[in-house]
BAKOLMAR-340447 format. One record per residue (C-alpha): x, y, z. Coordinates in nm, 3 decimals, always signed. Example, Ala and Ser with C-alpha at 12.3 -4.5 7.8 and 13.67 -1.06 7.14 Angstrom:
2
+1.230, -0.450, +0.780;
+1.367, -0.106, +0.714;
//
This chain:
419
-0.444, +1.989, +2.432;
-0.438, +1.761, +2.115;
-0.456, +1.380, +2.245;
-0.359, +1.262, +1.872;
-0.010, +1.485, +1.892;
+0.048, +1.397, +2.228;
+0.059, +1.011, +2.153;
+0.224, +1.046, +1.836;
+0.484, +1.208, +2.015;
+0.527, +0.970, +2.295;
+0.548, +0.715, +1.996;
+0.847, +0.886, +1.833;
+1.028, +0.970, +2.135;
+1.020, +0.639, +2.224;
+1.043, +0.448, +1.925;
+1.294, +0.711, +1.717;
+1.455, +0.889, +1.954;
+1.812, +0.987, +1.778;
+1.540, +1.157, +1.493;
+1.310, +1.297, +1.735;
+1.528, +1.463, +1.983;
+1.649, +1.710, +1.705;
+1.250, +1.818, +1.651;
+1.165, +1.878, +1.989;
+1.491, +2.087, +2.068;
+1.397, +2.327, +1.752;
+1.036, +2.339, +1.842;
+0.914, +2.632, +2.056;
+0.776, +2.592, +2.416;
+0.732, +2.750, +2.754;
+0.738, +2.592, +3.085;
+0.340, +2.658, +3.121;
+0.290, +2.476, +2.755;
+0.545, +2.180, +2.840;
+0.322, +2.087, +3.176;
-0.032, +2.177, +3.026;
+0.025, +1.944, +2.718;
+0.284, +1.689, +2.831;
+0.435, +1.664, +3.196;
+0.128, +1.698, +3.403;
-0.091, +1.393, +3.190;
+0.180, +1.171, +3.165;
+0.282, +1.229, +3.514;
-0.047, +1.087, +3.600;
-0.009, +0.730, +3.478;
+0.219, +0.607, +3.733;
+0.061, +0.790, +4.027;
-0.271, +0.655, +3.876;
-0.163, +0.297, +3.857;
+0.039, +0.320, +4.178;
-0.344, +0.359, +4.364;
-0.473, +0.039, +4.136;
-0.235, -0.136, +4.267;
-0.208, -0.031, +4.624;
-0.587, +0.004, +4.715;
-0.748, -0.198, +4.454;
-0.542, -0.496, +4.357;
-0.325, -0.501, +4.646;
-0.046, -0.674, +4.741;
+0.066, -1.017, +4.865;
+0.323, -1.138, +5.140;
+0.336, -1.464, +5.340;
-0.038, -1.570, +5.178;
-0.158, -1.269, +5.317;
-0.338, -1.005, +5.079;
-0.294, -0.648, +5.167;
-0.443, -0.346, +4.986;
-0.378, +0.038, +5.121;
-0.705, +0.191, +5.273;
-0.894, +0.400, +4.941;
-0.881, +0.792, +5.148;
-0.457, +0.684, +5.222;
-0.394, +0.546, +4.848;
-0.608, +0.855, +4.689;
-0.360, +1.096, +4.886;
-0.049, +0.920, +4.845;
-0.089, +0.938, +4.457;
-0.209, +1.310, +4.476;
+0.139, +1.359, +4.687;
+0.270, +1.171, +4.460;
+0.179, +1.332, +4.162;
+0.223, +1.673, +4.248;
+0.592, +1.613, +4.391;
+0.665, +1.464, +4.044;
+0.557, +1.735, +3.887;
+0.768, +1.993, +4.169;
+1.098, +1.726, +4.066;
+1.038, +1.766, +3.724;
+1.082, +2.156, +3.763;
+1.351, +2.107, +4.018;
+1.556, +1.869, +3.784;
+1.524, +2.096, +3.469;
+1.700, +2.380, +3.684;
+1.948, +2.123, +3.779;
+2.032, +2.028, +3.443;
+2.039, +2.358, +3.328;
+2.292, +2.457, +3.660;
+2.523, +2.170, +3.515;
+2.516, +2.266, +3.131;
+2.850, +2.479, +3.170;
+3.029, +2.220, +3.334;
+2.981, +1.982, +3.028;
+3.071, +2.287, +2.765;
+2.660, +2.270, +2.749;
+2.452, +2.589, +2.683;
+2.259, +2.695, +2.970;
+1.863, +2.725, +2.865;
+1.560, +2.672, +3.120;
+1.307, +2.567, +2.862;
+1.511, +2.367, +2.688;
+1.634, +2.178, +3.002;
+1.297, +2.135, +3.118;
+1.195, +1.966, +2.752;
+1.487, +1.721, +2.860;
+1.332, +1.615, +3.176;
+0.978, +1.599, +3.004;
+1.081, +1.405, +2.713;
+1.362, +1.161, +2.879;
+1.150, +1.048, +3.122;
+0.831, +0.968, +2.950;
+0.938, +0.569, +2.906;
+0.935, +0.589, +3.295;
+0.573, +0.771, +3.337;
+0.418, +0.546, +3.052;
+0.596, +0.212, +3.156;
+0.462, +0.326, +3.526;
+0.138, +0.168, +3.434;
+0.360, -0.186, +3.481;
+0.258, -0.148, +3.875;
-0.084, -0.314, +3.822;
+0.039, -0.618, +3.571;
+0.106, -0.946, +3.789;
+0.503, -1.111, +3.809;
+0.595, -0.857, +3.534;
+0.502, -0.531, +3.631;
+0.845, -0.450, +3.832;
+1.020, -0.524, +3.547;
+0.816, -0.338, +3.317;
+0.878, -0.038, +3.546;
+1.250, -0.084, +3.587;
+1.283, -0.136, +3.193;
+1.101, +0.189, +3.150;
+1.351, +0.367, +3.421;
+1.672, +0.240, +3.263;
+1.498, +0.332, +2.871;
+1.446, +0.679, +3.024;
+1.835, +0.693, +3.114;
+1.917, +0.664, +2.759;
+1.682, +0.847, +2.625;
+1.829, +1.150, +2.850;
+2.167, +1.037, +2.748;
+2.037, +1.091, +2.358;
+1.847, +1.431, +2.460;
+2.137, +1.632, +2.598;
+2.343, +1.713, +2.324;
+2.046, +1.833, +2.124;
+1.820, +2.012, +2.423;
+2.126, +2.163, +2.578;
+2.440, +2.142, +2.315;
+2.674, +1.960, +2.488;
+2.891, +1.796, +2.343;
+2.856, +1.413, +2.214;
+3.159, +1.257, +2.426;
+3.059, +1.440, +2.722;
+2.662, +1.330, +2.730;
+2.764, +1.023, +2.940;
+2.930, +1.208, +3.218;
+2.649, +1.487, +3.216;
+2.372, +1.200, +3.203;
+2.533, +1.001, +3.507;
+2.593, +1.309, +3.700;
+2.189, +1.383, +3.624;
+2.062, +1.054, +3.725;
+2.252, +1.033, +4.073;
+2.070, +1.332, +4.166;
+1.746, +1.273, +4.056;
+1.764, +0.928, +4.261;
+1.856, +1.104, +4.540;
+1.557, +1.333, +4.494;
+1.364, +1.044, +4.411;
+1.427, +0.869, +4.762;
+1.328, +1.204, +4.958;
+0.960, +1.170, +4.749;
+0.912, +0.823, +4.816;
+1.016, +0.893, +5.181;
+0.710, +1.132, +5.185;
+0.447, +0.935, +4.984;
+0.573, +0.621, +5.188;
+0.514, +0.814, +5.513;
+0.193, +0.878, +5.399;
+0.111, +0.515, +5.288;
+0.286, +0.328, +5.600;
+0.564, +0.264, +5.397;
+0.899, +0.330, +5.362;
+1.241, +0.242, +5.222;
+1.599, +0.391, +5.276;
+1.849, +0.456, +5.013;
+2.191, +0.501, +5.100;
+2.569, +0.570, +4.916;
+2.431, +0.661, +4.591;
+2.769, +0.812, +4.562;
+2.922, +0.453, +4.722;
+3.281, +0.454, +4.630;
+3.256, +0.729, +4.335;
+3.482, +1.014, +4.318;
+3.414, +1.278, +4.061;
+3.694, +1.530, +4.035;
+3.747, +1.854, +3.794;
+3.928, +2.148, +3.700;
+3.880, +2.424, +3.428;
+3.549, +2.262, +3.323;
+3.673, +1.936, +3.292;
+3.509, +1.623, +3.478;
+3.651, +1.337, +3.545;
+3.512, +1.046, +3.699;
+3.688, +0.722, +3.809;
+3.617, +0.444, +3.605;
+3.611, +0.179, +3.839;
+3.339, +0.389, +4.047;
+2.943, +0.365, +4.024;
+2.928, +0.679, +3.806;
+3.224, +0.572, +3.578;
+3.040, +0.214, +3.534;
+2.782, +0.400, +3.420;
+2.955, +0.671, +3.171;
+3.089, +0.406, +3.040;
+2.749, +0.230, +3.005;
+2.588, +0.526, +2.856;
+2.837, +0.538, +2.603;
+2.762, +0.177, +2.485;
+2.400, +0.267, +2.439;
+2.487, +0.510, +2.156;
+2.602, +0.165, +1.971;
+2.289, +0.009, +2.073;
+2.086, +0.249, +1.933;
+2.216, +0.241, +1.571;
+2.013, -0.087, +1.580;
+1.698, +0.053, +1.688;
+1.756, +0.319, +1.397;
+1.808, +0.112, +1.115;
+1.495, -0.154, +1.242;
+1.307, +0.179, +1.202;
+1.398, +0.286, +0.872;
+1.333, -0.063, +0.738;
+0.938, -0.037, +0.787;
+0.914, -0.380, +0.918;
+0.747, -0.369, +1.236;
+0.849, -0.691, +1.340;
+1.200, -0.619, +1.300;
+1.113, -0.277, +1.531;
+0.991, -0.471, +1.793;
+1.280, -0.698, +1.810;
+1.531, -0.411, +1.788;
+1.322, -0.246, +2.089;
+1.419, -0.540, +2.255;
+1.768, -0.555, +2.196;
+1.774, -0.165, +2.292;
+1.600, -0.269, +2.608;
+1.861, -0.558, +2.703;
+2.172, -0.326, +2.636;
+2.009, -0.038, +2.875;
+2.012, -0.319, +3.155;
+2.398, -0.373, +3.097;
+2.334, -0.736, +3.019;
+2.235, -0.739, +2.678;
+1.993, -0.990, +2.605;
+1.917, -1.309, +2.800;
+1.741, -1.603, +2.740;
+1.586, -1.693, +3.111;
+1.616, -2.022, +3.224;
+1.340, -2.240, +3.115;
+1.116, -2.434, +3.366;
+1.232, -2.766, +3.356;
+1.578, -2.600, +3.424;
+1.481, -2.431, +3.777;
+1.335, -2.795, +3.847;
+1.643, -2.905, +4.002;
+1.668, -2.637, +4.208;
+1.337, -2.668, +4.402;
+1.401, -2.969, +4.623;
+1.125, -3.283, +4.713;
+1.216, -3.188, +5.101;
+1.323, -2.890, +5.287;
+1.400, -2.859, +5.617;
+1.234, -3.198, +5.666;
+0.936, -3.094, +5.509;
+0.770, -3.273, +5.235;
+0.696, -3.057, +4.884;
+0.283, -3.064, +4.855;
+0.322, -2.862, +4.521;
+0.519, -2.715, +4.271;
+0.502, -2.450, +3.934;
+0.722, -2.293, +3.733;
+0.699, -2.072, +3.412;
+0.908, -1.826, +3.203;
+0.695, -1.477, +3.067;
+0.884, -1.256, +2.852;
+0.770, -0.851, +2.778;
+0.929, -0.624, +2.557;
+1.178, -0.835, +2.466;
+1.321, -0.920, +2.798;
+1.232, -1.260, +3.024;
+1.171, -1.395, +3.371;
+1.149, -1.766, +3.485;
+1.021, -1.820, +3.823;
+0.950, -2.138, +4.034;
+0.708, -2.204, +4.323;
+0.678, -2.496, +4.596;
+0.512, -2.541, +4.921;
+0.634, -2.760, +5.182;
+0.442, -2.883, +5.449;
+0.432, -3.141, +5.742;
+0.079, -3.161, +5.756;
+0.047, -3.019, +6.069;
+0.170, -2.621, +6.178;
+0.500, -2.614, +5.995;
+0.492, -2.468, +5.638;
+0.710, -2.281, +5.420;
+0.751, -2.157, +5.082;
+1.023, -2.167, +4.834;
+1.062, -1.907, +4.509;
+1.319, -1.930, +4.256;
+1.344, -1.630, +4.025;
+1.560, -1.567, +3.715;
+1.570, -1.184, +3.648;
+1.688, -1.250, +3.294;
+1.832, -0.931, +3.128;
+1.740, -0.742, +3.485;
+2.068, -0.903, +3.591;
+2.240, -0.577, +3.423;
+2.028, -0.375, +3.620;
+2.180, -0.572, +3.965;
+2.504, -0.514, +3.826;
+2.432, -0.171, +3.803;
+2.306, -0.147, +4.148;
+2.583, +0.043, +4.303;
+2.472, +0.321, +4.185;
+2.255, +0.337, +4.464;
+2.380, +0.098, +4.733;
+1.987, -0.001, +4.845;
+1.948, -0.086, +5.218;
+1.675, -0.058, +5.472;
+1.654, -0.167, +5.838;
+1.282, -0.138, +5.994;
+1.215, -0.233, +6.393;
+0.888, -0.313, +6.548;
+0.782, -0.424, +6.866;
+0.720, -0.780, +6.751;
+0.989, -0.799, +6.444;
+1.211, -0.646, +6.181;
+1.245, -0.601, +5.825;
+1.579, -0.515, +5.700;
+1.746, -0.550, +5.379;
+2.172, -0.546, +5.314;
+2.489, -0.679, +5.155;
+2.625, -0.955, +5.280;
+2.931, -1.126, +5.070;
+2.844, -0.910, +4.783;
+2.494, -1.059, +4.746;
+2.215, -0.862, +4.800;
+1.996, -1.010, +5.131;
+1.657, -0.939, +5.258;
+1.526, -1.060, +5.608;
+1.171, -1.007, +5.757;
+1.056, -1.187, +6.076;
+0.747, -1.177, +6.307;
+0.778, -1.256, +6.706;
+0.435, -1.281, +6.737;
+0.330, -1.524, +6.468;
+0.670, -1.690, +6.446;
+0.685, -1.606, +6.060;
+0.938, -1.472, +5.827;
+1.089, -1.462, +5.511;
+1.455, -1.474, +5.382;
+1.566, -1.446, +5.054;
+1.934, -1.347, +4.838;
+1.999, -1.256, +4.454;
+2.247, -1.521, +4.373;
+2.522, -1.428, +4.071;
+2.288, -1.074, +4.054;
+2.050, -1.297, +3.816;
+1.883, -1.519, +4.054;
+1.637, -1.462, +4.349;
+1.603, -1.756, +4.612;
+1.334, -1.696, +4.876;
+1.210, -1.924, +5.161;
+0.899, -1.762, +5.366;
+0.666, -1.944, +5.589;
+0.667, -2.021, +5.979;
+0.980, -2.120, +6.193;
+1.109, -2.114, +6.523;
+1.319, -1.858, +6.443;
+1.550, -1.656, +6.171;
+1.784, -1.881, +6.172;
+1.590, -2.184, +6.072;
+1.478, -2.016, +5.748;
+1.817, -1.925, +5.678;
+1.920, -2.262, +5.728;
+1.664, -2.409, +5.463;
+1.787, -2.153, +5.191;
+2.173, -2.219, +5.319;
+2.054, -2.641, +5.240;
+1.954, -2.537, +4.830;
+2.219, -2.573, +4.550;
+2.257, -2.249, +4.565;
+2.660, -2.316, +4.423;
+2.482, -2.451, +4.149;
+2.212, -2.220, +4.086;
+2.465, -1.904, +4.090;
+2.684, -2.101, +3.843;
+2.403, -2.050, +3.516;
+2.461, -1.639, +3.593;
+2.612, -1.658, +3.234;
+2.369, -1.884, +3.092;
+2.165, -1.766, +2.852;
+2.328, -1.441, +2.753;
+2.345, -1.284, +2.451;
+2.621, -0.998, +2.432;
+2.571, -0.981, +2.078;
//
C-alpha cells in the first residue's frame, strides 16, 4: 500500500471528481486490490471515530454524560467495520445487477470501484462524529456528497447513459439506505442503542418496460432524480475553480457544491442576535437563568444555536435549545426518501420520533425521574427542543407551544442563496 498514492486519490476524487472518475474507470484492478489498498483502509475511519465518540468522549442528554463501555464500544466498532466491508461488496453486486435496467454495462469490478470511490466522502467525513456540535453536520455532508460522487461515477464505470444516471443513482441509494439501516440495527444491538427507519419507498412509484424505468416525479425517488440532475450543473462551478488554481476559489466552490448537494443551495444561518427573540425571559412560568447563542461554519455550511436554562430556584428546571440547521434544511426536505420513525417503550418511559402535521417530532420521557424532552422541526430548517423535569410530557409540549413558533418558521427562507 502506497499511503501517498492513497491520499492523492482521496483528494482527487473529492476535489476533481469529473476528471478523476474517467481515470479510475480506466485503471486495471481486482476485488482484492480494491479492498486491500482502499476500502479496508478508509472504512476504518468512521468505525474508529464512532468508538472514540461513544466510549471515550461520550454523549450528553438531560445534563447527563453517557459513555458506552469500552468492551461494547470495541465490539460495536469491529462489527460495524466488518459489516461495512460486506455492505460495500453487496452494493457492488446490486449496482452490477441493475446495470441492464439503465442501459449500463455489467462489470463486477467496475461496480466495486463505483462503490469504493463514491463512498470516499462518507468514510472521510465519518471523522466528524468526534467534532462537538458540528460533527453530525460534517458526517451528513459527507454522505450527501457521496451520492453526488455516485451520480458522476456511474456513467464512467458502468457506462450508463448520462441521462439515466439520476435514476440509477436514486434506486441504488434507496437500497443502500435499507442495507445501512440493517447494519445500524445490528451495531445498535451491541451498543444498546437502536432506531427504526420505515417507508424508504414511501409514496414512490417505479414502473418500467423494455428496459426503460419511469419514476413518479412527485415521489421521493422522483425528487432525488431531479436533485441529482441539478448536481451536474453545480459541479461545473467546482470544475472551473479547480482549473483556476485558486485555493480560495476551490474552497468556496466546494461549499457551493455542498449547498447544492443538500438540496437548498447555500444558506446563511441566522445570526445569534436573530435567534435571541425566540428565547423568552420566562418559559412555563420559570425565569431564565442563563443564555448563549453562537453561529459556526464548516465545509461551506453554517449552523446557529441558542441555549437557555430556566428555573424556579428549587426543583423545576427546563432547558431550551433553538437551532438553525442552515444548509441542512435541504436534507430535511429530502427526508421523504427515508421516513424516519422510531418508538421504544420501557418499564419507566418511552422514546419516539414521528411526523405530525408535516413536522418531525421527538418525545422522550422517564416516569421515574419525571424528566423528558420534546422537540420539533419547523420549516424543515429550525429545531426547537425543551427538556427537563415536569409533571408530564404535556407540560413540555405546552412550553414549546408557548414559544413564537410561527415567527421562527416564517424565517425559513431567510439567508437562502439559490444562485
